[in-house]
C-alpha positions as CSV (number, residue, x, y, z in Angstrom):
1,X,0.0,0.0,0.0
2,X,1.4,3.5,-0.9
3,X,1.7,6.3,1.6
4,X,-1.2,8.1,-0.1
5,X,-3.4,5.1,0.2
6,X,-2.4,4.7,3.9
7,X,-3.4,8.3,4.6
8,X,-6.8,8.0,2.9
9,X,-7.6,4.7,4.6
10,X,-7.0,5.9,8.2
11,X,-8.9,3.9,10.8
12,X,-9.2,5.6,14.1
13,X,-11.8,6.9,16.6
14,X,-13.0,9.4,14.0
15,X,-13.9,6.6,11.7
16,X,-16.5,5.2,14.1
17,X,-19.9,6.6,13.4
18,X,-23.1,6.0,15.4
19,X,-26.4,6.3,13.7
20,X,-29.7,7.0,15.4
21,X,-32.6,4.8,14.6
22,X,-34.0,7.0,11.9
23,X,-30.7,7.2,10.0
24,X,-30.0,3.5,10.3
25,X,-33.4,2.6,8.9
26,X,-33.1,5.0,6.0
27,X,-29.5,3.9,5.3
28,X,-30.3,0.2,5.4
29,X,-34.1,0.0,4.7
30,X,-33.7,-3.6,3.3
31,X,-32.9,-4.8,6.8
32,X,-36.3,-3.7,8.0
33,X,-38.7,-4.1,5.1
34,X,-36.9,-6.3,2.6
35,X,-36.4,-5.2,-1.0
36,X,-37.6,-1.7,-2.0
37,X,-39.1,-2.2,-5.5
38,X,-41.8,-0.1,-7.2
39,X,-44.8,-2.2,-6.3
40,X,-44.5,-4.7,-9.2
41,X,-43.7,-7.5,-6.8
42,X,-45.9,-8.6,-3.9
43,X,-43.0,-8.4,-1.5
44,X,-42.0,-4.9,-2.5
45,X,-41.4,-2.4,0.4
46,X,-44.6,-0.4,0.0
47,X,-46.7,-3.5,0.7
48,X,-44.6,-4.2,3.8
49,X,-45.1,-0.6,5.0
50,X,-48.8,-1.1,4.8
51,X,-48.6,-4.5,6.4
52,X,-46.6,-3.2,9.4
53,X,-49.3,-0.7,10.2
54,X,-52.2,-3.1,9.6
55,X,-50.5,-5.8,11.7
56,X,-51.0,-3.6,14.8
57,X,-54.7,-3.5,14.0
58,X,-54.9,-7.2,13.6
59,X,-53.1,-7.8,16.9
60,X,-55.8,-5.6,18.6
61,X,-58.5,-7.7,16.9
62,X,-56.8,-10.9,18.0
63,X,-56.9,-9.7,21.6
64,X,-60.7,-9.1,21.2
65,X,-60.7,-5.4,20.5
66,X,-62.1,-3.9,17.2
67,X,-64.0,-5.8,14.6
68,X,-63.2,-3.8,11.5
69,X,-60.3,-1.9,9.9
70,X,-60.7,0.9,7.3
71,X,-57.9,1.6,4.8
72,X,-57.7,4.1,2.0
73,X,-55.0,4.5,-0.7
74,X,-55.5,7.8,-2.5
75,X,-52.7,8.4,-5.0
76,X,-49.6,8.3,-2.7
77,X,-51.5,8.9,0.6
78,X,-52.3,5.8,2.8
79,X,-54.6,5.9,5.8
80,X,-55.4,3.1,8.3
81,X,-58.0,3.3,11.0
82,X,-58.8,0.6,13.5
83,X,-61.3,0.4,16.4
84,X,-59.2,-1.3,19.0
85,X,-58.2,0.2,22.4
86,X,-56.1,3.0,20.9
87,X,-52.5,3.8,21.9
88,X,-52.2,5.1,25.5
89,X,-52.2,8.9,24.9
90,X,-49.1,9.6,26.9
91,X,-47.1,7.1,24.7
92,X,-48.3,8.1,21.2
93,X,-44.9,9.6,20.2
94,X,-42.8,6.9,21.9
95,X,-44.7,4.0,20.2
96,X,-44.0,5.3,16.7
97,X,-40.6,6.8,17.2
98,X,-38.6,4.9,19.9
99,X,-37.0,1.6,18.9
100,X,-37.8,-1.3,21.3
101,X,-40.9,0.5,22.7
102,X,-44.3,-1.1,22.6
103,X,-46.9,-3.2,24.5
104,X,-45.9,-6.4,22.8
105,X,-43.0,-7.0,25.2
106,X,-45.6,-7.7,27.8
107,X,-46.7,-11.2,26.8
108,X,-49.9,-10.8,28.9
109,X,-51.1,-8.0,26.7
110,X,-50.2,-9.6,23.3
111,X,-49.9,-13.4,23.8
112,X,-49.5,-14.4,20.1
113,X,-48.7,-11.2,18.3
114,X,-47.0,-10.7,14.9
115,X,-44.8,-7.7,15.7
116,X,-42.7,-8.5,18.7
117,X,-39.5,-6.4,18.2
118,X,-41.0,-2.8,18.4
119,X,-39.6,-1.8,14.9
120,X,-42.6,-2.0,12.5
121,X,-44.3,1.4,12.7
122,X,-41.0,3.1,13.4
123,X,-39.7,1.9,10.1
124,X,-42.8,3.2,8.4
125,X,-42.3,6.5,10.1
126,X,-38.6,6.8,9.1
127,X,-39.4,5.9,5.5
128,X,-42.2,8.4,5.0
129,X,-42.1,12.0,4.1
130,X,-45.3,12.5,6.1
131,X,-46.4,10.3,9.0
132,X,-49.4,11.2,11.2
133,X,-50.7,9.2,14.1
134,X,-53.8,9.9,16.2
135,X,-55.0,7.8,19.2
136,X,-58.6,7.9,20.3
137,X,-59.1,6.7,23.8
138,X,-62.0,7.1,26.3
139,X,-63.3,10.4,24.8
140,X,-59.9,12.0,24.3
141,X,-57.5,12.1,21.3
142,X,-53.8,12.8,20.8
143,X,-52.0,13.5,17.5
144,X,-48.4,13.7,16.4
145,X,-46.9,14.4,13.0
146,X,-43.5,13.4,11.6
147,X,-41.3,13.9,8.6
148,X,-38.8,11.1,7.9
149,X,-39.0,10.1,11.5
150,X,-38.5,13.6,12.9
151,X,-41.3,15.0,15.1
152,X,-42.6,18.1,13.4
153,X,-45.8,18.8,15.3
154,X,-47.2,17.5,18.6
155,X,-50.9,18.4,19.0
156,X,-52.4,19.0,22.4
157,X,-54.7,16.4,23.9
158,X,-58.3,17.3,23.2
159,X,-61.8,15.9,23.7
160,X,-63.3,13.7,21.0
161,X,-66.5,11.9,20.1
162,X,-64.6,9.3,18.0
163,X,-64.7,5.7,18.9
164,X,-61.6,4.2,20.5
165,X,-58.8,3.2,18.1
166,X,-55.9,4.4,16.2
167,X,-55.6,6.4,12.9
168,X,-52.4,6.4,10.9
169,X,-51.7,8.4,7.7
170,X,-48.4,8.2,5.8
171,X,-46.8,9.0,2.4
172,X,-43.9,6.7,1.5
173,X,-40.7,8.6,0.6
174,X,-40.4,8.7,-3.2
175,X,-36.7,9.2,-3.0
176,X,-36.5,5.6,-1.6
177,X,-39.6,4.0,-3.2
178,X,-39.1,5.4,-6.7
179,X,-42.1,5.6,-9.1
180,X,-44.1,3.3,-6.7
181,X,-47.6,2.1,-7.4
182,X,-49.9,-0.5,-5.9
183,X,-51.2,-3.5,-7.8
184,X,-54.8,-4.2,-6.9
185,X,-54.4,-8.0,-7.1
186,X,-51.6,-7.9,-4.6
187,X,-53.7,-5.7,-2.2
188,X,-56.6,-8.1,-2.7
189,X,-54.5,-11.0,-1.7
190,X,-53.1,-9.2,1.3
191,X,-56.5,-8.1,2.6
192,X,-58.2,-11.5,1.9
193,X,-55.3,-13.2,3.8
194,X,-56.0,-11.0,6.9
195,X,-59.7,-12.0,6.7
196,X,-59.1,-15.7,6.2
197,X,-57.0,-15.8,9.3
198,X,-59.4,-13.8,11.4
199,X,-62.9,-15.0,10.6
200,X,-65.4,-12.3,11.2
201,X,-63.0,-9.4,10.8
202,X,-64.3,-6.8,8.3
203,X,-61.7,-4.9,6.3
204,X,-62.5,-2.1,3.9
205,X,-60.1,-0.8,1.2
206,X,-61.3,2.3,-0.7
207,X,-64.9,1.1,0.0
208,X,-64.3,-2.5,-1.1
209,X,-65.3,-4.9,1.7
210,X,-63.4,-8.1,2.7
211,X,-64.8,-10.6,5.2
212,X,-64.5,-14.4,5.6
213,X,-66.7,-16.8,7.6
214,X,-64.9,-20.0,7.0
215,X,-61.2,-19.1,7.3
216,X,-58.7,-21.2,5.3
217,X,-61.6,-23.1,3.6
218,X,-62.5,-19.8,1.9
219,X,-58.9,-19.2,1.0
220,X,-58.6,-22.5,-0.9
221,X,-62.0,-22.0,-2.5
222,X,-60.7,-18.7,-3.9
223,X,-57.4,-20.0,-5.0
224,X,-58.7,-23.1,-6.7
225,X,-61.3,-24.0,-9.4
226,X,-63.9,-26.5,-8.2
227,X,-63.9,-28.3,-11.5
228,X,-60.2,-29.1,-11.2
229,X,-60.4,-30.5,-7.6
230,X,-60.0,-34.2,-7.2
231,X,-62.1,-34.1,-4.0
232,X,-63.8,-31.5,-1.8
233,X,-61.5,-29.4,0.4
234,X,-60.6,-30.9,3.7
235,X,-60.9,-28.3,6.5
236,X,-59.5,-29.1,10.0
237,X,-59.2,-26.9,13.1
238,X,-57.7,-27.3,16.5
239,X,-56.2,-25.2,19.3
240,X,-53.7,-22.8,17.7
241,X,-53.8,-24.7,14.3
242,X,-56.0,-24.7,11.2
243,X,-55.4,-26.5,7.9
244,X,-57.1,-26.9,4.5
245,X,-56.0,-29.5,2.0
246,X,-57.0,-30.7,-1.5
247,X,-55.4,-32.1,-4.7
248,X,-55.8,-30.6,-8.2
249,X,-55.2,-31.8,-11.7
250,X,-52.0,-29.9,-12.4
251,X,-48.4,-30.1,-11.4
252,X,-46.3,-28.8,-8.5
253,X,-47.1,-28.2,-4.9
254,X,-48.9,-25.0,-3.8
255,X,-48.9,-23.9,-0.1
256,X,-50.1,-20.9,1.9
257,X,-48.5,-20.8,5.3
258,X,-49.2,-18.4,8.1
259,X,-48.0,-17.7,11.7
260,X,-50.1,-15.5,14.0
261,X,-51.8,-14.0,10.9
262,X,-48.6,-13.3,9.1
263,X,-48.3,-14.8,5.5
264,X,-44.9,-16.5,5.6
265,X,-44.1,-16.5,1.9
266,X,-40.9,-18.5,2.4
267,X,-42.5,-21.0,4.7
268,X,-40.3,-22.1,7.7
269,X,-40.5,-24.7,10.4
270,X,-44.3,-24.9,10.4
271,X,-44.5,-25.6,6.7
272,X,-41.7,-28.2,6.8
273,X,-43.6,-29.9,9.7
274,X,-46.8,-29.8,7.7
275,X,-45.3,-31.3,4.6
276,X,-43.6,-34.1,6.6
277,X,-46.6,-34.7,8.8
278,X,-48.9,-35.0,5.8
279,X,-46.8,-37.6,4.2
280,X,-46.5,-39.7,7.4
281,X,-50.2,-39.6,8.0
282,X,-51.1,-40.7,4.4
283,X,-48.6,-43.5,4.5
284,X,-50.0,-44.8,7.8
285,X,-53.6,-44.4,6.7
286,X,-53.2,-46.3,3.5
287,X,-50.6,-48.6,5.0
288,X,-48.3,-48.2,2.0
289,X,-44.9,-46.5,1.7
290,X,-45.7,-44.1,-1.1
291,X,-43.0,-41.8,-2.3
292,X,-43.3,-38.3,-0.7
293,X,-43.3,-36.6,-4.1
294,X,-46.3,-38.7,-5.2
295,X,-48.3,-37.9,-2.0
296,X,-47.7,-34.2,-2.3
297,X,-47.8,-33.9,-6.1
298,X,-50.5,-31.4,-7.2
299,X,-51.4,-30.6,-3.6
300,X,-53.0,-27.2,-2.7
301,X,-52.9,-26.6,1.0
302,X,-53.0,-23.9,3.6
303,X,-51.7,-24.1,7.2
304,X,-52.0,-21.5,10.0
305,X,-50.5,-21.8,13.5
306,X,-50.5,-19.5,16.5
307,X,-47.1,-19.4,18.2
308,X,-46.1,-17.7,21.5
309,X,-43.3,-15.2,20.8
310,X,-42.4,-16.4,17.3
311,X,-38.9,-16.2,16.0
312,X,-38.6,-15.2,12.3
313,X,-35.4,-15.4,10.2
314,X,-35.6,-11.7,9.2
315,X,-37.4,-8.5,10.2
316,X,-39.9,-8.9,7.2
317,X,-41.2,-12.1,8.9
318,X,-41.4,-14.2,5.7
319,X,-39.9,-17.4,7.2
320,X,-40.5,-18.9,10.6
321,X,-37.5,-20.1,12.6
322,X,-39.3,-21.2,15.8
323,X,-38.7,-24.8,16.8
324,X,-41.5,-24.9,19.5
325,X,-45.1,-23.6,19.7
326,X,-44.8,-22.0,23.1
327,X,-42.3,-22.1,26.0
328,X,-41.7,-25.6,27.3
329,X,-44.3,-26.8,24.8
330,X,-44.1,-29.4,22.0
331,X,-41.8,-29.0,19.0
332,X,-43.3,-27.6,15.9
333,X,-42.7,-30.9,14.2
334,X,-44.6,-32.9,16.9
335,X,-47.4,-30.4,17.3
336,X,-48.4,-30.3,13.6
337,X,-47.5,-34.0,13.0
338,X,-49.6,-35.2,15.9
339,X,-52.6,-33.0,14.9
340,X,-52.6,-34.4,11.4
341,X,-52.1,-38.0,12.6
342,X,-55.3,-37.6,14.7
343,X,-57.5,-35.2,12.8
344,X,-56.7,-36.0,9.2
345,X,-56.7,-39.7,9.9
346,X,-60.1,-39.5,11.5
347,X,-61.5,-37.4,8.6
348,X,-60.3,-39.9,6.0
349,X,-61.9,-42.8,8.0
350,X,-65.2,-40.9,8.2
351,X,-65.1,-39.9,4.5
352,X,-64.1,-43.0,2.4
353,X,-65.0,-41.4,-0.9
354,X,-62.5,-38.6,-0.3
355,X,-59.9,-41.1,0.8
356,X,-60.4,-43.1,-2.4
357,X,-60.1,-40.0,-4.6
358,X,-56.9,-39.0,-2.8
359,X,-55.5,-42.5,-3.3
360,X,-56.2,-42.4,-7.0
361,X,-54.5,-39.0,-7.3
362,X,-51.4,-40.3,-5.5
363,X,-51.2,-43.5,-7.6
364,X,-51.6,-41.4,-10.8
365,X,-48.6,-39.4,-9.6
366,X,-46.7,-42.6,-9.0
367,X,-47.4,-43.9,-12.5
368,X,-46.4,-40.6,-14.1
369,X,-43.2,-40.5,-12.1
370,X,-42.2,-44.0,-13.1
371,X,-42.9,-43.3,-16.7
372,X,-40.6,-40.2,-16.5
373,X,-37.8,-42.0,-14.6
374,X,-35.9,-43.3,-17.6
375,X,-36.2,-40.1,-19.7
376,X,-35.3,-37.9,-16.7
377,X,-32.0,-39.8,-16.3
378,X,-31.0,-39.2,-20.0
379,X,-32.2,-35.6,-19.9
380,X,-30.3,-34.8,-16.7
381,X,-27.1,-36.3,-18.2
382,X,-27.6,-34.1,-21.3
383,X,-28.2,-31.1,-19.1
384,X,-25.0,-31.7,-17.1
385,X,-22.9,-32.0,-20.3
386,X,-24.6,-28.9,-21.7
387,X,-23.9,-26.9,-18.5
388,X,-20.2,-27.5,-18.9
389,X,-20.1,-25.3,-22.0
390,X,-23.5,-23.8,-21.9
391,X,-23.7,-20.2,-23.0
392,X,-27.4,-20.1,-22.6
393,X,-27.1,-19.2,-18.9
394,X,-25.0,-16.2,-17.7
395,X,-25.4,-16.7,-14.0
396,X,-25.3,-14.1,-11.1
397,X,-23.6,-14.2,-7.7
398,X,-26.6,-14.2,-5.3
399,X,-29.4,-16.8,-5.5
400,X,-32.9,-16.9,-3.9
401,X,-32.4,-20.4,-2.5
402,X,-28.9,-19.9,-1.0
403,X,-28.4,-20.1,2.7
404,X,-27.4,-16.5,3.8
405,X,-24.1,-16.4,5.6
406,X,-21.7,-13.7,6.9
407,X,-22.0,-10.8,9.3
408,X,-24.3,-8.8,7.0
409,X,-26.9,-11.6,6.8
410,X,-29.8,-9.1,6.3
411,X,-28.0,-7.5,3.4
412,X,-27.4,-10.9,1.8
413,X,-31.1,-11.7,2.2
414,X,-32.0,-8.4,0.5
415,X,-29.7,-9.3,-2.4
416,X,-31.3,-12.8,-2.7
417,X,-34.7,-11.2,-3.0
418,X,-33.4,-9.1,-5.8
419,X,-32.1,-12.2,-7.7
420,X,-33.5,-12.1,-11.2
421,X,-33.3,-14.2,-14.4
422,X,-34.1,-12.7,-17.7
423,X,-35.3,-15.1,-20.4
424,X,-34.5,-13.6,-23.7
425,X,-34.7,-14.5,-27.4
426,X,-31.7,-14.6,-29.7
427,X,-28.1,-13.4,-29.3
428,X,-28.7,-9.6,-29.8
429,X,-31.2,-9.2,-27.0
430,X,-29.3,-11.4,-24.6
431,X,-26.1,-9.6,-25.5
432,X,-27.5,-6.2,-24.6
433,X,-28.9,-7.4,-21.3
434,X,-25.7,-9.4,-20.4
435,X,-23.5,-6.3,-20.9
436,X,-25.7,-4.0,-18.9
437,X,-27.0,-6.3,-16.1
438,X,-26.0,-6.3,-12.5
439,X,-23.8,-9.4,-12.2
440,X,-24.5,-9.8,-8.5
441,X,-28.3,-10.2,-8.8
442,X,-29.2,-10.6,-12.5
443,X,-28.8,-13.7,-14.7
444,X,-29.6,-14.2,-18.4
445,X,-31.0,-17.3,-20.1
446,X,-31.0,-17.2,-23.9
447,X,-33.6,-19.0,-26.0
448,X,-32.5,-20.3,-29.5
449,X,-35.8,-19.3,-31.1
450,X,-39.5,-20.0,-30.6
451,X,-40.0,-22.6,-27.9
452,X,-42.5,-25.4,-28.3
453,X,-46.2,-24.9,-27.7
454,X,-46.6,-27.3,-24.8
455,X,-50.3,-26.8,-24.2
456,X,-52.0,-30.2,-23.7
457,X,-48.7,-32.1,-23.4
458,X,-47.5,-34.1,-20.4
459,X,-44.5,-33.2,-18.3
460,X,-42.6,-35.7,-20.3
461,X,-42.0,-33.0,-22.9
462,X,-40.1,-30.9,-20.3
463,X,-37.4,-33.5,-20.3
464,X,-37.6,-34.4,-24.0
465,X,-37.3,-30.8,-25.1
466,X,-33.7,-29.7,-24.6
467,X,-34.6,-26.0,-24.2
468,X,-37.3,-26.6,-21.6
469,X,-35.0,-29.1,-19.7
470,X,-32.1,-26.6,-19.6
471,X,-34.5,-23.8,-18.4
472,X,-35.9,-25.9,-15.5
473,X,-32.4,-26.8,-14.5
474,X,-31.3,-23.1,-14.6
475,X,-34.3,-22.3,-12.4
476,X,-33.6,-25.4,-10.2
477,X,-37.3,-26.3,-10.1
478,X,-37.1,-30.0,-11.2
479,X,-37.5,-31.2,-7.6
480,X,-40.0,-28.6,-6.5
481,X,-40.7,-24.9,-6.0
482,X,-38.7,-24.5,-2.8
483,X,-35.4,-24.9,-4.8
484,X,-36.1,-21.9,-6.9
485,X,-32.8,-20.1,-7.6
486,X,-34.2,-16.7,-8.7
487,X,-36.9,-14.7,-7.0
488,X,-37.9,-12.9,-10.2
489,X,-38.3,-14.7,-13.5
490,X,-38.6,-12.1,-16.2
491,X,-39.7,-12.8,-19.7
492,X,-37.8,-10.3,-22.0
493,X,-38.9,-10.5,-25.6
494,X,-39.2,-8.0,-28.5
495,X,-42.3,-5.9,-28.8
496,X,-43.2,-7.4,-32.2
497,X,-45.4,-10.2,-33.3
498,X,-42.7,-12.9,-33.0
499,X,-41.7,-11.5,-29.5
500,X,-45.4,-11.6,-28.3
501,X,-45.7,-15.2,-29.6
502,X,-42.6,-16.3,-27.7
503,X,-44.0,-14.5,-24.6
504,X,-47.2,-16.5,-24.9
505,X,-45.3,-19.8,-25.4
506,X,-43.2,-19.2,-22.2
507,X,-46.3,-18.2,-20.2
508,X,-48.0,-21.4,-21.3
509,X,-44.9,-23.4,-20.2
510,X,-45.0,-21.9,-16.7
511,X,-48.8,-22.1,-16.3
512,X,-49.0,-25.6,-17.6
513,X,-46.1,-27.2,-15.7
514,X,-45.0,-24.8,-12.9
515,X,-48.2,-22.9,-11.9
516,X,-47.0,-22.4,-8.3
517,X,-44.3,-20.1,-9.7
518,X,-47.0,-17.9,-11.2
519,X,-49.4,-18.1,-8.3
520,X,-46.7,-17.1,-5.9
521,X,-45.8,-14.0,-7.9
522,X,-42.4,-14.9,-9.4
523,X,-43.1,-14.5,-13.1
524,X,-43.0,-11.1,-14.9
525,X,-43.0,-9.5,-18.3
526,X,-40.3,-6.9,-18.9
527,X,-41.6,-3.6,-20.2
528,X,-39.1,-1.7,-22.4
529,X,-39.7,1.6,-24.1
530,X,-41.2,1.6,-27.6
531,X,-40.0,5.0,-28.5
532,X,-37.0,7.4,-27.8
533,X,-37.9,11.0,-28.3
534,X,-35.0,13.5,-28.0
535,X,-33.6,16.8,-29.0
536,X,-30.2,18.4,-28.3
537,X,-31.1,19.0,-24.7
538,X,-33.2,16.1,-23.5
539,X,-34.0,12.4,-24.1
540,X,-37.3,10.9,-23.1
541,X,-38.1,7.2,-23.3
542,X,-41.8,6.4,-23.9
543,X,-43.7,3.1,-23.3
544,X,-46.8,3.9,-25.3
545,X,-48.2,6.2,-28.0
546,X,-49.7,8.6,-25.4
547,X,-46.3,9.1,-23.6
548,X,-44.7,9.7,-27.1
549,X,-47.2,12.5,-27.9
550,X,-46.6,14.1,-24.5
551,X,-42.8,13.9,-25.1
552,X,-43.2,15.6,-28.5
553,X,-45.1,18.4,-27.0
554,X,-42.6,18.9,-24.3
555,X,-39.5,19.0,-26.6
556,X,-38.7,21.2,-29.6
557,X,-40.8,21.4,-32.7
558,X,-39.1,18.5,-34.6
559,X,-37.5,16.1,-32.1
560,X,-35.8,12.9,-33.3
561,X,-38.1,9.9,-32.8
562,X,-36.8,6.3,-32.7
563,X,-39.1,3.3,-32.6
564,X,-37.5,0.3,-30.9
565,X,-38.8,-2.9,-32.4
566,X,-36.3,-5.3,-30.8
567,X,-34.3,-5.4,-27.6
568,X,-31.2,-5.8,-29.6
569,X,-31.7,-2.3,-31.1
570,X,-31.3,-0.7,-27.6
571,X,-27.6,-0.2,-26.8
572,X,-26.2,-1.8,-23.6
573,X,-25.7,1.7,-22.2
574,X,-29.3,2.6,-22.7
575,X,-30.5,-0.8,-21.6
576,X,-28.9,-0.4,-18.1
577,X,-31.5,2.3,-17.4
578,X,-34.4,-0.1,-18.0
579,X,-33.3,-3.1,-15.9
580,X,-31.9,-1.1,-12.9
581,X,-33.8,0.5,-10.0
582,X,-36.4,1.9,-12.4
583,X,-37.1,-1.4,-14.1
584,X,-40.7,-1.7,-15.3
585,X,-42.2,-5.2,-14.7
586,X,-45.7,-6.4,-15.5
587,X,-46.5,-9.3,-13.1
588,X,-48.2,-12.4,-14.5
589,X,-51.3,-12.7,-12.4
590,X,-54.1,-15.0,-13.3
591,X,-57.5,-13.6,-12.3
592,X,-59.1,-15.4,-9.4
593,X,-61.8,-17.8,-10.5
594,X,-60.3,-18.2,-14.0
595,X,-60.1,-21.8,-15.2
596,X,-56.5,-22.2,-16.1
597,X,-57.0,-25.0,-18.6
598,X,-59.9,-23.2,-20.2
599,X,-57.8,-20.1,-20.6
600,X,-54.9,-22.0,-22.1
601,X,-57.2,-23.9,-24.4
602,X,-58.7,-20.6,-25.7
603,X,-55.4,-18.9,-26.4
604,X,-53.0,-21.8,-27.1
605,X,-55.2,-24.7,-28.2
606,X,-56.4,-25.5,-31.7
607,X,-57.6,-22.6,-33.8
608,X,-61.2,-22.3,-32.7
609,X,-64.0,-20.1,-34.3
610,X,-64.4,-18.2,-31.1
611,X,-60.7,-17.2,-31.1
612,X,-60.9,-16.2,-34.7
613,X,-63.9,-14.0,-34.0
614,X,-62.0,-12.5,-31.0
615,X,-59.0,-11.6,-33.2
616,X,-61.2,-10.1,-35.9
617,X,-63.2,-8.0,-33.5
618,X,-60.1,-6.7,-31.7
619,X,-57.8,-6.2,-34.7
620,X,-56.7,-2.6,-35.0
621,X,-54.3,-0.9,-37.5
622,X,-53.2,2.5,-36.4
623,X,-51.4,4.9,-38.7
624,X,-50.3,8.1,-37.1
625,X,-49.5,10.5,-40.0
626,X,-49.1,13.5,-37.7
627,X,-46.1,12.2,-35.9
628,X,-42.7,13.3,-37.4
629,X,-40.4,10.3,-37.7
630,X,-36.7,10.6,-38.0
631,X,-35.2,9.1,-41.2
632,X,-33.2,6.7,-39.1
633,X,-36.1,5.5,-37.1
634,X,-37.2,1.9,-37.3
635,X,-41.0,1.9,-37.8
């Protein structure tokens, strides 16, 4: 090291810096709310902010106070009003601005709460440009207002006629949550989950009412199509546990797991115990040593447990780490396993037609697995050889399924959530993305051309078709969804007819063989600009015709306009802007109640008269003669 380097890298008392709670949250928001994002993904930060505030309302309801919660989202302003006991007036400021302050450290007040570490609302406060809290309690109210965690106004305590409860209003900081927006389908799922886990609770979002009478039974009824179920949903309840189980006709395993009302998207000890306990119970009931994969194949299930002082693996509470249900109580494995051995076994004995239908589904899985065994071996050998010199996959450093290690474990977890794989067509598009991607968190998989239309085919084709086989190996989903290597699977194709066709073929592949990836919000479409409008002073990228017209009005009289038809036409330098922090992703979200097979049949099946009529009725040819086009533009 040179003398100059030694001087600039001095490490002494002056190098040590202490951050207060607000600075630390704003410096490392990922440690508290996971990834930031813009709202395109269900685990983006803005949904976590909303959840942290609502969790407090749910905890009040769980304790027997308050039967409904009102939420509004108006542009960027979010309000949440509950009708619980209300924050004690003398502690309103402390509860939302002092770390490790709250009632949930008193286990008598909140026996089985979600938020136990006193951080949630403080993080929301620190990450909002406006945060206002009002507590209504016994005819009095107290209000405090904050900006980025700093108290800006403390109102005097006054009399009120409002019902007891708490009101919170906040605006997420747009310098942190850039260009954020809420996806209604994600909000619907979030609010329905609250209601499924708290039967009788009424939630309102911008006037839309959510309420559930039958808990997890309602959840599975909403998530499945009755025509595709092999038997009616099994719904079992006990002290601190509730499960719902059925089998469908498709592939994969689909689970919804919850702890104390918290949707644990990454599962944890409770989900592992359920999967193991279910297999053990079925083997003992049928007195046959079925393969675990055959028992769980095409299962759709939900499990909810109530745990005293739960331990989660990160602040965002997406994965449970608790080994026991309560202090000095049974292990999670024994608690859930024993419940299934008793209640599920009893149910199957009382309902022989359901037991018979389940057995047929398991034995069908067994036959299909044995039929695939030979071809899987050959396909895997081919994939291993291909991977040695495979240029299809340009991998990244951090993966979704890696075990986080090191001192900055929360930072690693944040990177893992950002892990993304772009599926592209051709060398030009993959070349642009490869050169401009973030090598830590973004991988690229290149398609040779149009993939096979796999609608109506069996999973055998996934192994017989080299492209599909290499793709499933790249994603690491051959043995199941829990091995997924990338949190975000992004289909990146050209905005022309061929590109749209490839997009449809890939969507069919995922919906047909790996629907759990889609249903759990991992598959997206990359939106890239269609136009570049620029003059000598400014460049504007536009994603549709309306944005283009606005850009033309904003710039000089005759700006240069370029129409991007293919991703390969966008230079790597430009492409870096579209796959960075401002990346625009369109999530692939099937509408609730849609029959997946009917949908695929309509769009990807044989050319039916109804589809021909649809195309003719919706075919539009637009010619915009008023728009000046530069001679070099590709139109």
